[in-house]
C-alpha positions as CSV (number, residue, x, y, z in Angstrom):
1,M,-7.9,0.5,12.9
2,A,-8.7,-3.2,12.6
3,K,-9.1,-4.7,9.1
4,N,-12.5,-5.8,7.9
5,P,-12.3,-9.6,8.0
6,R,-15.1,-10.2,5.5
7,K,-14.5,-11.9,2.2
8,T,-16.6,-12.6,-0.9
9,G,-18.7,-15.8,-0.7
10,P,-19.3,-18.3,-3.6
11,V,-22.7,-16.9,-4.6
12,A,-21.4,-13.3,-4.7
13,A,-18.3,-14.4,-6.6
14,S,-20.5,-16.1,-9.2
15,D,-22.6,-13.0,-9.6
16,A,-19.4,-10.9,-10.0
17,A,-18.1,-13.2,-12.6
18,R,-21.4,-12.9,-14.6
19,V,-21.1,-9.1,-14.4
20,L,-17.5,-9.2,-15.7
21,N,-18.6,-11.4,-18.6
22,D,-21.6,-9.1,-19.4
23,P,-20.7,-6.9,-22.4
24,K,-23.5,-4.5,-21.3
25,A,-22.0,-3.9,-17.9
26,T,-20.8,-0.4,-17.1
27,D,-17.4,0.6,-15.9
28,D,-18.7,1.1,-12.4
29,E,-20.4,-2.3,-12.4
30,R,-17.2,-4.0,-13.6
31,A,-15.1,-2.2,-11.0
32,A,-17.4,-3.3,-8.2
33,A,-17.5,-6.8,-9.5
34,A,-13.7,-6.9,-9.9
35,S,-13.3,-5.6,-6.3
36,A,-15.6,-8.3,-5.0
37,L,-13.8,-11.1,-6.9
38,S,-10.4,-9.8,-5.7
39,Q,-11.6,-10.5,-2.1
40,V,-12.7,-14.1,-2.5
41,V,-9.6,-15.4,-0.7
42,G,-9.7,-12.6,2.0
43,G,-7.1,-10.3,3.3
44,R,-8.0,-7.5,0.8
45,Q,-10.4,-4.6,1.3
46,T,-12.4,-2.5,-1.1
47,G,-10.7,0.8,-1.7
48,S,-12.5,4.2,-1.7
49,V,-12.7,4.4,-5.5
50,A,-14.2,0.9,-5.8
51,A,-16.6,1.6,-2.9
52,S,-17.7,4.8,-4.6
53,D,-18.3,2.8,-7.8
54,A,-20.3,0.2,-5.9
55,G,-22.4,2.9,-4.3
56,R,-23.3,4.2,-7.8
57,V,-24.2,0.7,-8.9
58,L,-26.5,0.2,-5.9
59,N,-28.2,3.5,-6.7
60,D,-28.6,2.7,-10.4
61,P,-32.3,1.7,-11.1
62,K,-31.1,-0.2,-14.2
63,A,-28.6,-2.4,-12.4
64,T,-29.4,-6.1,-12.5
65,D,-29.6,-8.3,-9.4
66,D,-26.1,-9.8,-10.2
67,E,-24.7,-6.3,-10.5
68,R,-26.2,-5.2,-7.2
69,A,-25.0,-8.4,-5.5
70,A,-21.5,-7.9,-6.6
71,A,-21.6,-4.2,-5.6
72,A,-23.0,-5.0,-2.2
73,S,-20.3,-7.6,-1.6
74,A,-17.6,-5.2,-2.5
75,L,-19.1,-2.4,-0.4
76,S,-19.5,-4.7,2.6
77,Q,-15.7,-5.2,2.5
78,A,-14.8,-1.6,2.5
79,Q,-13.0,-0.2,5.6
80,F,-14.6,2.9,6.9
81,G,-13.4,4.8,9.9
82,P,-12.4,8.2,11.0
83,G,-12.0,10.5,8.1
84,K,-13.4,8.1,5.6
85,G,-16.8,7.7,4.0
86,K,-19.8,10.1,4.0
87,N,-19.4,11.2,7.6
88,K,-16.0,12.9,7.0
89,K,-15.8,16.2,8.9
90,K,-14.8,19.3,7.1
């Protein structure tokens, strides 16, 4: 399967940095932000654990816009394919 060529842009990287510096950020929010920041240069992809964390952040009604932006950036860089993600056949 081909790699996801996406990388974190400057606005999302700034949002992610704010999340990491926020003492009120949850572990899921920090994990999603860290994943997004690790992909600023490119060549890295969001792993399944970080993607799951990002999904929880996006579903959290208390998440801030910065937290949601960082989570969305991380999730957009996840590689999903056969046997991965929600559509996994049992």
